[in-house]
DRENMAR-297576 format. One record per residue (C-alpha): residue in one letter; x, y, z negated. Coordinates in pm, 1 decimal, padded with zeros to 6 digits, always signed. Layout:
BEGIN
<r rest="A" x="X" y="Y" z="Z"/>
...
***
This chain:
BEGIN
<r rest="M" x="-04512.7" y="+01423.8" z="-03380.5"/>
<r rest="D" x="-04153.1" y="+01543.6" z="-03359.4"/>
<r rest="A" x="-04016.0" y="+01708.2" z="-03677.6"/>
<r rest="R" x="-03738.4" y="+01945.1" z="-03570.1"/>
<r rest="F" x="-03499.7" y="+02066.1" z="-03833.6"/>
<r rest="N" x="-03284.7" y="+02262.9" z="-03592.5"/>
<r rest="F" x="-03326.5" y="+02189.7" z="-03222.7"/>
<r rest="T" x="-03268.1" y="+02474.4" z="-02968.3"/>
<r rest="T" x="-03534.8" y="+02736.7" z="-03044.9"/>
<r rest="H" x="-03728.4" y="+02509.7" z="-03275.3"/>
<r rest="V" x="-03603.1" y="+02555.2" z="-03633.4"/>
<r rest="R" x="-03812.1" y="+02373.2" z="-03904.6"/>
<r rest="K" x="-04110.5" y="+02318.5" z="-03671.1"/>
<r rest="L" x="-04345.7" y="+02029.3" z="-03604.3"/>
<r rest="I" x="-04413.8" y="+01954.1" z="-03234.1"/>
<r rest="F" x="-04728.9" y="+01756.8" z="-03141.1"/>
<r rest="N" x="-04770.4" y="+01613.9" z="-02793.4"/>
<r rest="S" x="-04904.9" y="+01314.7" z="-02595.3"/>
<r rest="Y" x="-04754.4" y="+01116.1" z="-02309.5"/>
<r rest="V" x="-05036.4" y="+01010.9" z="-02086.4"/>
<r rest="G" x="-05009.8" y="+00867.1" z="-01741.6"/>
<r rest="G" x="-04635.6" y="+00926.0" z="-01728.2"/>
<r rest="V" x="-04672.7" y="+01294.6" z="-01808.3"/>
<r rest="W" x="-04622.0" y="+01492.7" z="-02125.6"/>
<r rest="G" x="-04911.4" y="+01730.8" z="-02211.5"/>
<r rest="S" x="-04878.6" y="+02091.3" z="-02309.8"/>
<r rest="G" x="-04842.2" y="+02005.9" z="-02685.5"/>
<r rest="M" x="-04862.1" y="+02237.3" z="-02978.4"/>
<r rest="T" x="-04615.6" y="+02375.6" z="-03227.6"/>
<r rest="Q" x="-04670.7" y="+02419.8" z="-03595.9"/>
<r rest="D" x="-04468.5" y="+02634.1" z="-03838.2"/>
<r rest="A" x="-04567.3" y="+02440.6" z="-04149.9"/>
<r rest="F" x="-04269.2" y="+02210.6" z="-04218.6"/>
<r rest="P" x="-04302.2" y="+01983.5" z="-04526.8"/>
<r rest="F" x="-03956.4" y="+01809.5" z="-04485.4"/>
<r rest="N" x="-03629.3" y="+01875.6" z="-04654.4"/>
<r rest="N" x="-03290.6" y="+01725.0" z="-04573.3"/>
<r rest="G" x="-03213.6" y="+01420.5" z="-04775.6"/>
<r rest="Q" x="-03544.2" y="+01411.2" z="-04956.5"/>
<r rest="P" x="-03770.6" y="+01108.3" z="-04927.4"/>
<r rest="F" x="-04118.9" y="+01148.6" z="-04802.2"/>
<r rest="E" x="-04441.1" y="+00963.5" z="-04743.3"/>
<r rest="M" x="-04656.8" y="+01016.2" z="-04436.6"/>
<r rest="E" x="-05017.6" y="+00914.6" z="-04374.8"/>
<r rest="F" x="-05211.6" y="+00936.4" z="-04047.6"/>
<r rest="R" x="-05594.2" y="+00942.1" z="-04087.6"/>
<r rest="L" x="-05822.6" y="+00904.9" z="-03794.6"/>
<r rest="L" x="-06115.3" y="+01131.8" z="-03821.3"/>
<r rest="T" x="-06274.3" y="+01071.3" z="-03486.7"/>
<r rest="W" x="-06161.2" y="+00860.6" z="-03187.3"/>
<r rest="D" x="-05944.4" y="+01147.1" z="-03064.0"/>
<r rest="T" x="-05859.8" y="+01344.9" z="-03381.2"/>
<r rest="M" x="-05620.9" y="+01260.6" z="-03660.3"/>
<r rest="E" x="-05498.5" y="+01437.0" z="-03978.6"/>
<r rest="I" x="-05130.1" y="+01402.7" z="-04087.2"/>
<r rest="Y" x="-05050.8" y="+01413.1" z="-04452.8"/>
<r rest="V" x="-04700.2" y="+01445.4" z="-04590.8"/>
<r rest="N" x="-04652.5" y="+01362.4" z="-04963.1"/>
<r rest="S" x="-05037.0" y="+01363.4" z="-05006.8"/>
<r rest="T" x="-05071.0" y="+01724.8" z="-04864.7"/>
<r rest="L" x="-05264.1" y="+01784.1" z="-04533.7"/>
<r rest="T" x="-04991.1" y="+01909.6" z="-04298.4"/>
<r rest="A" x="-05167.4" y="+01912.8" z="-03967.3"/>
<r rest="S" x="-05461.4" y="+01802.7" z="-03753.8"/>
<r rest="Y" x="-05407.1" y="+01683.2" z="-03396.8"/>
<r rest="T" x="-05659.5" y="+01621.6" z="-03122.7"/>
<r rest="A" x="-05525.1" y="+01380.1" z="-02862.8"/>
<r rest="P" x="-05617.4" y="+01415.7" z="-02487.3"/>
<r rest="V" x="-05734.0" y="+01040.7" z="-02494.1"/>
<r rest="S" x="-05899.6" y="+00811.3" z="-02735.6"/>
<r rest="L" x="-05661.4" y="+00715.2" z="-03022.2"/>
<r rest="A" x="-05805.8" y="+00358.1" z="-02973.2"/>
<r rest="S" x="-05587.8" y="+00338.9" z="-02658.5"/>
<r rest="I" x="-05264.4" y="+00363.4" z="-02860.5"/>
<r rest="S" x="-05072.3" y="+00044.1" z="-02807.7"/>
<r rest="Y" x="-04783.2" y="+00103.2" z="-03045.7"/>
<r rest="F" x="-04644.7" y="+00340.7" z="-03310.2"/>
<r rest="F" x="-04280.1" y="+00425.5" z="-03287.2"/>
<r rest="C" x="-04056.1" y="+00597.0" z="-03542.8"/>
<r rest="S" x="-03691.7" y="+00674.7" z="-03478.1"/>
<r rest="G" x="-03426.4" y="+00923.6" z="-03572.8"/>
<r rest="D" x="-03208.0" y="+01017.7" z="-03876.4"/>
<r rest="A" x="-03502.8" y="+01005.0" z="-04117.5"/>
<r rest="F" x="-03555.4" y="+00630.9" z="-04077.1"/>
<r rest="T" x="-03311.1" y="+00356.9" z="-04167.2"/>
<r rest="G" x="-03552.3" y="+00067.8" z="-04093.6"/>
<r rest="S" x="-03556.5" y="-00070.2" z="-04450.3"/>
<r rest="E" x="-03730.8" y="+00251.8" z="-04569.9"/>
<r rest="L" x="-04001.3" y="+00240.8" z="-04315.1"/>
<r rest="Q" x="-04320.0" y="+00057.3" z="-04428.2"/>
<r rest="L" x="-04664.3" y="+00030.4" z="-04271.2"/>
<r rest="V" x="-04891.6" y="+00033.8" z="-04570.1"/>
<r rest="D" x="-05238.8" y="+00030.9" z="-04435.5"/>
<r rest="V" x="-05426.7" y="+00062.8" z="-04108.0"/>
<r rest="W" x="-05769.2" y="+00196.7" z="-04147.6"/>
<r rest="S" x="-06002.9" y="+00410.4" z="-03937.5"/>
<r rest="G" x="-06297.0" y="+00606.7" z="-04065.9"/>
<r rest="C" x="-06443.9" y="+00608.3" z="-03722.7"/>
<r rest="D" x="-06773.6" y="+00434.8" z="-03681.1"/>
<r rest="N" x="-06784.2" y="+00401.7" z="-03302.2"/>
***
């Protein structure tokens, strides 16, 4: 997920995409944008199935994303950019509601 405040033609948009086998997918763009400059936020990623997740921002469902591969194949989670200073980023809980 890439939150774009003002980047080329993407103003206050969320971009979802997957990088698989050295190639970016077609991705999707969403107009719902729950972020405000300078305001703290809390994000939660909930796995619904092995390829679908819901993204919550400040306890509000913001988006659902279906990945082109199993989310079990994710080897790392990376956050960067102006929104993160390192000391503010905290992994609270890792849990999956998936049975298989």
